[in-house]
C-alpha positions as CSV (number, residue, x, y, z in Angstrom):
1,M,0.0,0.0,0.0
2,Y,1.4,3.4,-1.0
3,S,1.0,6.3,1.3
4,F,1.7,10.0,0.9
5,I,4.7,9.8,3.3
6,D,6.4,7.1,1.1
7,S,7.0,9.7,-1.6
8,F,9.2,11.7,0.9
9,K,11.2,8.8,2.2
10,E,13.5,8.8,-0.8
11,S,13.6,12.6,-1.2
12,F,17.0,14.2,-1.1
13,I,15.6,17.6,0.0
14,I,13.9,16.0,3.0
15,K,17.2,14.3,4.0
16,I,19.0,17.7,3.7
17,F,16.2,19.4,5.7
18,I,16.5,16.8,8.5
19,A,20.3,17.2,8.6
20,I,20.0,20.9,9.0
21,L,17.4,20.5,11.8
22,L,19.8,18.1,13.6
23,F,22.7,20.5,13.2
24,L,20.7,23.5,14.5
25,H,19.5,21.4,17.5
26,S,23.0,20.4,18.3
27,F,24.3,23.9,17.9
28,F,21.7,25.5,20.2
29,T,21.9,22.9,22.9
30,T,25.7,23.0,22.9
31,A,25.5,26.8,23.1
32,Q,23.2,26.7,26.1
33,V,25.6,24.3,28.0
34,H,28.5,26.7,27.5
35,E,26.5,29.7,28.5
36,I,27.2,28.9,32.2
37,P,31.0,29.0,32.8
38,E,32.7,26.1,34.5
39,Y,33.7,26.9,38.1
40,K,37.4,27.7,38.5
41,I,39.0,28.3,41.9
42,A,39.9,32.0,42.1
43,N,41.9,31.9,45.3
44,V,43.4,28.5,46.2
45,K,44.3,29.4,49.8
46,L,40.8,30.7,50.5
47,Y,39.3,27.6,48.9
48,N,41.5,25.3,51.0
49,D,40.7,27.3,54.2
50,I,36.9,27.0,53.6
51,V,37.1,23.3,52.7
52,K,39.1,22.7,55.8
53,M,36.5,24.7,57.9
54,D,33.7,22.7,56.3
55,S,35.5,19.5,57.3
56,I,36.1,20.7,60.9
57,Y,32.5,21.8,61.3
58,F,30.9,18.6,59.8
59,T,33.3,16.3,61.7
60,A,31.9,18.0,64.8
61,Y,28.3,17.7,63.4
62,N,28.8,14.0,62.7
63,N,30.2,13.4,66.2
64,C,27.8,15.5,68.2
65,D,30.6,17.9,69.2
66,L,28.3,20.8,70.2
67,K,31.2,22.7,71.7
68,T,33.0,22.9,68.4
69,Q,29.8,23.7,66.5
70,A,29.0,26.5,68.9
71,A,32.5,28.0,68.4
72,I,32.1,27.9,64.6
73,Y,28.6,29.5,64.6
74,N,28.6,33.3,64.7
75,E,26.5,34.9,67.4
76,N,24.4,36.5,64.7
77,I,23.7,33.2,62.9
78,E,20.9,32.9,60.4
79,F,20.1,29.4,59.4
80,F,17.6,29.0,56.6
81,H,16.2,25.6,56.0
82,D,13.7,25.0,53.1
83,K,11.5,22.8,55.3
84,G,12.2,24.1,58.8
85,G,12.3,27.8,58.1
86,L,14.6,30.3,59.7
87,L,16.5,30.0,63.0
88,S,18.3,33.1,64.1
89,D,19.0,32.2,67.7
90,K,22.3,30.4,68.2
91,N,21.3,28.6,71.4
92,Q,18.0,27.5,69.8
93,L,19.9,26.2,66.8
94,L,22.3,24.2,68.9
95,K,19.5,22.8,70.9
96,S,17.7,21.7,67.7
97,L,20.9,20.1,66.5
98,E,21.3,18.3,69.8
99,D,17.7,17.1,69.8
100,N,17.3,16.2,66.1
101,I,20.8,15.5,64.7
102,C,23.1,14.2,67.4
103,N,23.8,10.5,67.0
104,K,21.0,10.3,64.4
105,V,22.2,12.0,61.3
106,T,25.5,12.1,59.5
107,R,26.6,14.3,56.6
108,T,28.8,13.5,53.6
109,L,30.2,16.1,51.3
110,I,29.8,15.3,47.6
111,K,33.4,15.3,46.3
112,G,34.2,18.0,43.8
113,S,31.0,19.9,44.4
114,V,32.3,22.8,46.5
115,E,32.7,26.3,45.1
116,V,34.1,29.1,47.1
117,Y,33.7,32.8,46.3
118,P,35.6,35.6,48.2
119,I,33.5,38.4,49.7
120,H,35.7,41.5,50.0
121,N,36.3,42.7,53.6
122,Y,34.1,39.9,55.0
123,G,35.0,36.3,54.1
124,A,33.6,33.8,51.7
125,I,30.6,32.1,50.3
126,E,30.7,28.3,50.0
127,I,28.3,26.5,47.7
128,G,28.1,22.7,47.3
129,Y,26.2,19.5,47.5
130,H,26.1,17.1,50.4
131,K,24.1,14.0,51.5
132,F,22.7,13.1,54.9
133,F,22.2,9.6,56.3
134,N,19.5,9.2,58.9
135,K,20.4,6.3,61.2
136,E,16.7,6.1,62.3
137,E,15.7,5.6,58.6
138,P,18.5,3.2,57.4
139,N,16.6,2.2,54.2
140,A,15.9,5.8,53.2
141,K,17.7,6.9,50.0
142,S,20.3,9.6,50.7
143,V,19.8,12.2,47.9
144,P,22.4,15.0,47.3
145,S,21.1,18.4,48.3
146,K,22.5,21.9,47.8
147,F,23.8,24.2,50.5
148,I,25.2,27.7,50.8
149,V,27.3,28.9,53.7
150,T,28.5,32.4,54.4
151,W,31.8,32.4,56.3
152,K,33.1,35.5,58.1
153,K,36.7,35.9,59.0
154,E,37.6,38.0,62.0
155,N,41.0,38.0,63.7
156,E,42.1,34.9,61.7
157,N,39.0,33.0,62.9
158,W,36.3,31.7,60.6
159,T,32.6,31.6,61.7
160,I,29.4,30.7,59.9
161,T,27.0,33.7,59.7
162,K,24.4,32.3,57.3
163,V,23.4,28.9,56.1
164,I,20.9,28.0,53.4
165,S,20.1,24.3,53.5
166,L,18.0,23.0,50.6
167,H,16.6,19.5,50.5
């Protein structure tokens, strides 16, 4: 049985038209990918300092070392959690960590995900991905989530002033 479409199957013009469409699709999708520049470390020392502070903080977090966590949190902390809202009281935040996180949840940084941006006369912004494992829900899938941390440097000491935790 002959159909209308059969006449176009052998058409050279149709083949050229399809090739042009595929080229244009490839061109525009590649251009969109390259529109966002790849992250490059601007200041290696700053990057290493922040990654080290992240490690110190989350070692304390994973081991329920509230004293170290308290020392790293700035007195004017703002902790934004997409599900829990805003906590801006340091003691309340530490109490929440003690009640809900200690010996229940551990965090793992996603290797290679951290970006660090200097903030002139203040400190740095850290952006990355991490996963949490809840010991009380051992079969729950641990999904990477994004975080943003504002670090302030005063007298050679780093403290966390803002956290945005997205799940």
